[in-house]
C-alpha positions in Angstrom: 49.8 38.4 -52.9 48.1 37.7 -49.5 50.7 39.8 -47.7 50.0 42.7 -50.1 46.3 42.8 -49.3 46.7 42.0 -45.6 49.0 44.9 -44.7 46.4 47.6 -45.7 43.7 45.7 -43.8 45.8 45.9 -40.6 46.8 49.5 -41.3 43.2 50.3 -41.7 42.5 48.9 -38.3 44.8 51.5 -36.8 42.8 54.3 -38.5 39.4 52.7 -37.9 37.8 55.9 -36.5 39.1 58.2 -39.3 38.0 55.8 -42.0 34.6 55.5 -40.4 34.2 59.3 -40.4 35.2 59.5 -44.0 32.5 56.8 -44.9 29.9 58.8 -43.0 30.9 62.0 -44.8 30.4 60.4 -48.3 27.3 58.1 -47.8 26.6 57.6 -51.6 30.2 56.5 -52.4 30.4 54.4 -49.2 27.1 52.5 -49.6 28.7 49.6 -51.6 31.5 49.3 -49.1 29.2 49.3 -46.1 27.1 46.5 -47.5 30.1 44.3 -47.6 30.3 44.1 -43.8 26.8 42.9 -43.3 25.6 39.3 -42.9 27.4 36.1 -42.3 31.0 35.2 -43.2 29.8 33.7 -46.5 27.9 36.9 -47.4 31.0 39.0 -46.6 33.1 36.7 -48.8 30.6 37.1 -51.7 30.5 40.9 -51.2 34.3 41.2 -51.2 34.6 38.9 -54.2 32.1 41.0 -56.1 33.8 44.3 -55.1 37.1 42.8 -56.4 35.6 41.9 -59.7 33.9 45.3 -60.2 35.9 48.4 -61.2 35.8 49.7 -57.6 39.4 50.9 -56.7 41.3 48.3 -54.8 43.3 50.8 -52.7 40.3 52.4 -51.2 38.6 49.2 -50.4 41.7 47.7 -48.8 41.7 50.4 -46.2 37.9 50.7 -45.8 37.3 47.0 -45.3 38.1 47.2 -41.6 35.7 50.1 -41.1 32.8 48.1 -42.6 33.4 45.3 -40.1 34.4 42.7 -42.7 36.2 39.9 -40.9 39.8 39.1 -42.0 39.2 35.5 -43.4 36.3 36.5 -45.7 38.2 39.5 -46.8 41.3 37.5 -47.6 39.5 34.7 -49.4 37.2 37.0 -51.3 40.2 39.1 -52.4 42.2 36.1 -53.6 39.2 34.6 -55.5 38.1 38.0 -56.9 41.4 38.9 -58.5 41.7 35.6 -60.4 39.7 37.0 -63.4 42.0 40.1 -63.6 45.0 37.8 -63.5 43.7 35.8 -66.5 42.9 38.9 -68.4 46.4 40.3 -67.8 48.0 37.0 -68.8 46.1 36.6 -72.0 46.3 40.2 -73.3 
């Protein structure tokens, strides 16, 4: 699981400038993603966790997390904690 969310994070770092241009082109859509990179590591963790719980598409955020300056550790921990509710829902349905 951790490898599956880490690979897009590191691929996103290769395309940092292109992703940043895309985020600037669509400011309304990117506003939630940009907020995730602000604040301390704990605030970044909480933002990533809330984005994972929300219906925001995982694939888009996996690549855009780098462009929003979210550090790797809060990204990884927030992702792992944030997908737990989805796992429980999938198991019990």
